Structures are given as structure tokens and as C-alpha cells.
MARTOR-55595 format. One record per residue: residue number from 1; x, y negated, z negated of N, C-alpha, C in turn. Coordinates in Angstrom, 3 decimals, decimal comma, m for minus. Layout:
residues N
- resi_neast_nnorth_nup_caeast_canorth_caup_ceast_cnorth_cup
- NUM_X_Y_Z_X_Y_Z_X_Y_Z
...
***
This chain:
residues 154
- resi_neast_nnorth_nup_caeast_canorth_caup_ceast_cnorth_cup
- 1_m42,292_63,409_18,372_m43,397_62,603_18,854_m44,664_63,417_18,685
- 2_m45,584_62,918_17,907_m46,827_63,631_17,651_m47,813_63,523_18,811
- 3_m47,838_62,386_19,476_m48,762_62,178_20,579_m48,116_62,613_21,888
- 4_m48,933_63,062_22,822_m48,410_63,353_24,153_m48,225_62,040_24,901
- 5_m47,479_62,102_25,975_m47,267_60,902_26,792_m48,600_60,384_27,325
- 6_m49,484_61,278_27,669_m50,799_60,852_28,175_m51,617_60,175_27,076
- 7_m51,527_60,671_25,846_m52,230_60,020_24,729_m51,654_58,627_24,476
- 8_m50,342_58,502_24,576_m49,711_57,185_24,415_m50,200_56,229_25,492
- 9_m50,256_56,708_26,721_m50,765_55,874_27,822_m52,203_55,442_27,547
- 10_m53,046_56,379_27,140_m54,451_56,059_26,891_m54,595_55,058_25,747
- 11_m53,809_55,204_24,700_m53,847_54,242_23,592_m53,351_52,876_24,041
- 12_m52,337_52,853_24,915_m51,849_51,562_25,407_m52,902_50,848_26,240
- 13_m53,681_51,586_26,998_m54,757_50,964_27,784_m55,696_50,199_26,850
- 14_m55,984_50,763_25,670_m56,825_50,083_24,679_m56,142_48,822_24,151
- 15_m54,840_48,913_23,887_m54,080_47,750_23,414_m54,098_46,648_24,473
- 16_m53,880_47,032_25,722_m53,894_46,047_26,806_m55,260_45,369_26,899
- 17_m56,307_46,141_26,710_m57,659_45,582_26,738_m57,825_44,525_25,646
- 18_m57,321_44,830_24,452_m57,385_43,854_23,354_m56,603_42,581_23,689
- 19_m55,598_42,718_24,544_m54,802_41,560_24,961_m55,418_40,862_26,168
- 20_m56,570_41,339_26,612_m57,249_40,703_27,731_m56,777_41,177_29,093
- 21_m56,114_42,338_29,128_m55,600_42,890_30,381_m56,439_44,102_30,755
- 22_m57,016_44,069_31,934_m57,847_45,172_32,405_m56,973_46,219_33,074
- 23_m56,754_47,329_32,387_m55,999_48,464_32,915_m56,822_49,716_32,689
- 24_m56,604_50,691_33,537_m57,184_52,015_33,296_m56,035_53,016_33,252
- 25_m56,319_54,188_32,770_m55,289_55,224_32,687_m54,678_55,495_34,054
- 26_m55,477_55,385_35,099_m54,959_55,661_36,450_m53,981_54,578_36,933
- 27_m53,907_53,456_36,238_m52,962_52,395_36,600_m51,550_52,664_36,091
- 28_m51,406_53,669_35,217_m50,099_53,986_34,639_m49,801_55,457_34,911
- 29_m48,831_55,697_35,772_m48,402_57,073_36,051_m47,485_57,525_34,923
- 30_m47,695_58,730_34,462_m46,862_59,312_33,406_m46,036_60,427_34,027
- 31_m44,735_60,338_33,807_m43,810_61,342_34,327_m42,979_61,847_33,150
- 32_m43,124_63,106_32,807_m42,370_63,691_31,702_m41,291_64,600_32,291
- 33_m40,042_64,267_32,000_m38,895_65,041_32,462_m38,353_65,808_31,259
- 34_m38,752_67,054_31,139_m38,367_67,867_29,980_m36,886_68,239_30,051
- 35_m36,297_68,404_28,866_m34,900_68,816_28,778_m34,772_70,254_29,266
- 36_m33,753_70,535_30,040_m32,812_69,593_30,639_m33,492_68,843_31,783
- 37_m33,085_67,595_31,978_m33,707_66,798_33,026_m32,660_66,151_33,928
- 38_m33,114_65,771_35,095_m32,317_64,958_36,000_m32,902_63,553_35,969
- 39_m32,063_62,540_35,850_m32,584_61,170_35,840_m33,309_60,857_37,150
- 40_m34,237_59,930_37,097_m34,888_59,518_38,347_m33,833_58,946_39,301
- 41_m34,074_59,082_40,578_m33,127_58,555_41,562_m33,427_57,117_41,936
- 42_m34,635_56,657_41,658_m35,003_55,272_41,975_m36,317_54,936_41,286
- 43_m36,514_53,657_41,099_m37,817_53,140_40,694_m38,454_52,640_41,976
- 44_m39,588_53,184_42,323_m40,224_52,871_43,602_m40,423_51,370_43,775
- 45_m40,393_50,958_45,006_m40,597_49,554_45,347_m41,924_49,064_44,774
- 46_m41,902_47,859_44,251_m43,085_47,209_43,688_m43,608_47,907_42,425
- 47_m42,725_48,640_41,744_m43,091_49,308_40,495_m42,214_48,797_39,365
- 48_m42,663_49,023_38,149_m41,900_48,747_36,936_m42,246_49,862_35,960
- 49_m41,398_50,026_34,948_m41,611_51,176_34,072_m41,085_50,915_32,672
- 50_m41,728_51,570_31,724_m41,181_51,732_30,377_m40,831_53,205_30,274
- 51_m39,836_53,528_29,446_m39,396_54,916_29,339_m38,942_55,187_27,922
- 52_m39,001_56,457_27,552_m38,554_56,881_26,219_m37,675_58,112_26,365
- 53_m36,691_58,200_25,482_m35,837_59,379_25,386_m36,143_60,049_24,051
- 54_m36,456_61,327_24,089_m36,824_62,091_22,898_m35,834_63,228_22,696
- 55_m35,465_63,456_21,443_m34,579_64,565_21,096_m35,107_65,189_19,813
- 56_m35,300_66,490_19,875_m35,883_67,220_18,763_m37,218_66,582_18,415
- 57_m37,392_66,111_17,197_m38,683_65,537_16,814_m38,634_64,022_16,692
- 58_m37,649_63,397_17,329_m37,554_61,945_17,173_m37,301_61,239_18,490
- 59_m37,724_59,999_18,511_m37,470_59,135_19,652_m36,109_58,470_19,441
- 60_m35,268_58,564_20,430_m33,965_57,920_20,351_m33,990_56,500_20,903
- 61_m34,695_56,296_22,013_m34,637_55,006_22,693_m35,904_54,751_23,482
- 62_m36,349_53,504_23,474_m37,423_53,024_24,336_m36,822_51,897_25,168
- 63_m37,126_51,885_26,445_m36,605_50,826_27,304_m37,605_50,449_28,368
- 64_m37,230_49,457_29,145_m38,084_49,026_30,252_m37,203_48,621_31,423
- 65_m37,782_48,712_32,595_m37,092_48,320_33,811_m38,088_47,647_34,734
- 66_m37,770_46,434_35,093_m38,599_45,709_36,045_m38,210_46,074_37,466
- 67_m38,845_45,429_38,413_m38,606_45,762_39,817_m37,163_45,511_40,273
- 68_m36,431_44,701_39,537_m35,048_44,402_39,909_m34,048_45,068_38,965
- 69_m34,473_46,130_38,279_m33,629_46,778_37,273_m33,361_48,242_37,628
- 70_m33,028_48,519_38,881_m32,800_49,902_39,313_m31,753_50,615_38,461
- 71_m30,606_49,968_38,235_m29,528_50,624_37,487_m29,974_50,941_36,060
- 72_m30,717_50,038_35,453_m31,191_50,269_34,093_m32,071_51,515_34,054
- 73_m32,929_51,658_35,024_m33,878_52,771_35,074_m33,207_54,096_35,433
- 74_m32,262_54,060_36,344_m31,692_55,264_36,924_m30,458_55,782_36,187
- 75_m29,525_54,901_35,815_m28,231_55,424_35,390_m27,611_54,836_34,126
- 76_m27,913_53,620_33,758_m27,164_52,975_32,681_m27,212_53,709_31,352
- 77_m28,315_54,338_31,019_m28,417_54,997_29,708_m27,592_56,274_29,610
- 78_m27,072_56,748_30,714_m26,280_57,972_30,741_m24,771_57,701_30,735
- 79_m24,380_56,433_30,829_m22,972_56,057_30,919_m22,660_54,991_29,873
- 80_m21,858_55,314_28,857_m21,626_54,363_27,766_m20,939_53,072_28,194
- 81_m20,236_53,082_29,310_m19,526_51,881_29,762_m20,349_51,035_30,726
- 82_m21,580_51,417_30,989_m22,370_50,748_32,028_m22,980_49,418_31,607
- 83_m23,187_49,224_30,319_m23,806_47,986_29,830_m23,510_47,857_28,337
- 84_m23,839_46,715_27,778_m23,567_46,497_26,356_m24,473_47,325_25,451
- 85_m25,682_47,620_25,923_m26,629_48,380_25,119_m27,239_49,479_25,975
- 86_m26,943_50,718_25,620_m27,527_51,849_26,332_m27,522_53,065_25,411
- 87_m28,297_54,065_25,773_m28,440_55,242_24,917_m27,112_55,962_24,716
- 88_m26,343_56,136_25,760_m25,069_56,856_25,643_m24,144_56,178_24,641
- 89_m24,033_54,884_24,718_m23,177_54,137_23,784_m23,689_54,279_22,349
- 90_m24,992_54,175_22,168_m25,569_54,307_20,824_m25,309_55,684_20,239
- 91_m25,462_56,714_21,057_m25,193_58,073_20,571_m23,741_58,201_20,136
- 92_m22,820_57,689_20,937_m21,404_57,786_20,573_m21,102_57,022_19,287
- 93_m21,728_55,874_19,112_m21,496_55,076_17,906_m22,046_55,762_16,652
- 94_m23,021_56,652_16,828_m23,665_57,330_15,688_m23,507_58,851_15,775
- 95_m22,527_59,312_16,512_m22,390_60,756_16,754_m22,191_61,563_15,482
- 96_m21,511_61,005_14,491_m21,287_61,778_13,267_m22,583_61,990_12,499
- 97_m23,398_60,936_12,360_m24,661_61,105_11,635_m25,647_61,981_12,401
- 98_m25,473_62,089_13,715_m26,320_62,965_14,532_m25,751_64,382_14,620
- 99_m24,599_64,595_14,003_m23,890_65,874_14,073_m23,522_66,213_15,519
- 100_m23,064_65,189_16,221_m22,655_65,337_17,616_m21,212_64,864_17,803
- 101_m20,390_65,128_16,794_m19,011_64,667_16,814_m18,199_65,163_17,989
- 102_m18,646_66,217_18,639_m17,918_66,775_19,777_m18,079_65,955_21,055
- 103_m19,029_65,026_21,071_m19,284_64,252_22,293_m18,266_63,134_22,469
- 104_m17,949_62,872_23,717_m17,078_61,766_24,073_m17,660_61,019_25,259
- 105_m16,959_59,990_25,710_m17,463_59,182_26,824_m17,708_60,017_28,077
- 106_m16,879_61,016_28,299_m16,997_61,827_29,510_m18,116_62,862_29,428
- 107_m18,618_63,152_28,227_m19,600_64,236_28,087_m20,981_63,791_27,623
- 108_m21,097_62,586_27,094_m22,374_62,167_26,509_m23,495_62,092_27,541
- 109_m23,205_61,658_28,754_m24,240_61,582_29,784_m24,831_62,939_30,111
- 110_m23,964_63,932_30,242_m24,453_65,288_30,503_m25,225_65,830_29,305
- 111_m24,791_65,454_28,096_m25,527_65,884_26,905_m26,941_65,302_26,919
- 112_m27,064_64,025_27,262_m28,390_63,382_27,325_m29,272_64,124_28,324
- 113_m28,741_64,386_29,501_m29,517_65,099_30,525_m29,909_66,502_30,055
- 114_m29,015_67,166_29,345_m29,256_68,540_28,940_m30,107_68,715_27,705
- 115_m30,207_67,664_26,876_m30,846_67,839_25,564_m32,008_66,913_25,262
- 116_m32,230_65,913_26,066_m33,344_65,006_25,784_m34,454_65,168_26,812
- 117_m35,647_64,870_26,368_m36,796_64,753_27,258_m36,999_63,274_27,501
- 118_m37,269_62,944_28,732_m37,497_61,546_29,093_m38,927_61,418_29,612
- 119_m39,643_60,439_29,087_m40,998_60,156_29,567_m41,004_58,765_30,188
- 120_m41,493_58,681_31,419_m41,574_57,422_32,148_m43,037_57,013_32,297
- 121_m43,296_55,743_32,055_m44,635_55,164_32,199_m44,529_54,116_33,301
- 122_m45,046_54,427_34,470_m44,804_53,632_35,669_m46,081_52,921_36,089
- 123_m45,944_51,617_36,375_m47,100_50,835_36,825_m46,699_49,866_37,926
- 124_m47,691_49,344_38,613_m47,431_48,373_39,669_m46,878_47,082_39,091
- 125_m45,977_46,498_39,834_m45,392_45,213_39,449_m46,477_44,146_39,289
- 126_m47,560_44,287_40,012_m48,643_43,306_39,966_m49,254_43,186_38,568
- 127_m49,092_44,191_37,729_m49,600_44,107_36,353_m48,903_42,993_35,585
- 128_m47,687_42,685_35,966_m46,962_41,568_35,367_m45,956_41,982_34,303
- 129_m44,884_41,222_34,234_m43,814_41,489_33,274_m44,311_41,403_31,824
- 130_m45,224_40,481_31,474_m45,727_40,495_30,096_m46,411_41,810_29,708
- 131_m47,096_42,446_30,643_m47,731_43,736_30,360_m46,659_44,807_30,148
- 132_m45,600_44,755_30,939_m44,490_45,688_30,740_m43,857_45,482_29,370
- 133_m43,673_44,239_28,975_m43,135_43,958_27,644_m44,053_44,446_26,542
- 134_m45,352_44,303_26,738_m46,320_44,798_25,761_m46,256_46,322_25,659
- 135_m46,132_46,986_26,793_m46,014_48,448_26,786_m44,751_48,876_26,043
- 136_m43,636_48,226_26,318_m42,395_48,564_25,616_m42,557_48,350_24,110
- 137_m43,129_47,224_23,712_m43,326_46,944_22,285_m44,266_47,959_21,640
- 138_m45,340_48,304_22,343_m46,268_49,310_21,835_m45,544_50,641_21,594
- 139_m44,753_51,072_22,562_m44,027_52,338_22,421_m43,007_52,274_21,290
- 140_m42,355_51,137_21,132_m41,410_50,967_20,027_m42,133_51,062_18,685
- 141_m43,253_50,386_18,561_m44,011_50,425_17,303_m44,514_51,832_17,004
- 142_m45,021_52,505_17,991_m45,595_53,834_17,800_m44,529_54,889_17,545
- 143_m43,410_54,826_18,280_m42,430_55,903_18,242_m41,241_55,639_17,323
- 144_m41,066_54,405_16,889_m39,979_54,056_15,963_m38,628_54,635_16,421
- 145_m38,132_54,202_17,583_m36,886_54,770_18,090_m35,698_54,521_17,166
- 146_m34,809_55,491_17,128_m33,610_55,388_16,297_m32,712_54,249_16,772
- 147_m32,596_54,082_18,082_m31,726_53,055_18,657_m32,589_52,032_19,379
- 148_m32,629_50,857_18,848_m33,398_49,808_19,506_m32,671_48,495_19,368
- 149_m32,351_47,881_20,470_m31,660_46,596_20,446_m30,251_46,733_19,893
- 150_m29,662_45,612_19,613_m28,316_45,579_19,047_m28,373_45,742_17,548
- 151_m27,325_46,269_16,973_m27,238_46,488_15,526_m27,586_45,220_14,766
- 152_m27,139_44,062_15,280_m27,396_42,793_14,587_m28,866_42,414_14,590
- 153_m29,672_43,037_15,458_m31,095_42,728_15,522_m31,927_43,603_14,596
- 154_m31,319_44,644_14,022_m32,073_45,577_13,189_m32,124_45,136_11,745
***
């Protein structure tokens, strides 16, 4: 990732403005959890977030969590069996091309915590779900994550 998380936030504020949404940099908290990291324990009440997982020089995943998506924000990406689409499952499905053949279902979550940096972009729920979707799309366009959506959507 060439831009810092703060630069991404500042650029998104400009994008939101073009979409007719009045945001300032202070409306989006940036939390960078450098590798090794511990996942967040909760998404604060009345908050929503977009997040990115970075490994080496590439973005692996961009996601979002609304106010009712605690599990998505806190734990699902670390457990391949937790949902149909999550970072852990994607890594396991592509472990050979990533040269991570040693990983399995029991170890991939710890590998993610130990080797990826996670950046969270947190804003008030009052900004609205469309703004959260715009932030996620902006981050996807800018960072070109390796794993995005289902294989059939790529």
C-alpha cells in the first residue's frame, strides 16, 4: 500500500464530497493494527467500519461491518468455517500460490494475526450505510485487494 491509512481517509473525504456527503477527516477514526495484531474485541455502539488486511506490499481483503455486524468485524475473517466468504478461507484456497502451503484450518487465523496489518476506518452509524458502501468501494478501487467477493464475481 503506497498511501498511509490517513491519506486514504483524507482522499475518501474528497470522494464523499463529490457524492454530496459532508464529511471531515475527524468524522473517520483510523486505527492501524500492525502485525502482529490482535483483532478488535468489538465495534463500538452506533459505529460502522470499513477495514483492510495488508500483507507484505499487497492488500489481501477489504471489508465492511455495519452496526449489526459484530462477528464480521471481530472474528469471521480469522476462522475459515465462520462464513462463506472470509479472509481465512480465501488464504487457504490460495495457499499454494501464496507459498503458504503449511497453513491449515487450525493455523490460518493465528497466521493472519501474526503476519497481516489491519487498518480500520470507523465512523458514526449516522453517516449512513450508503457512505459505508462508498468507503468500501473506494478502498477496493484504490487498494485492489487480492481477495474480493466470491470467485464467481471476479
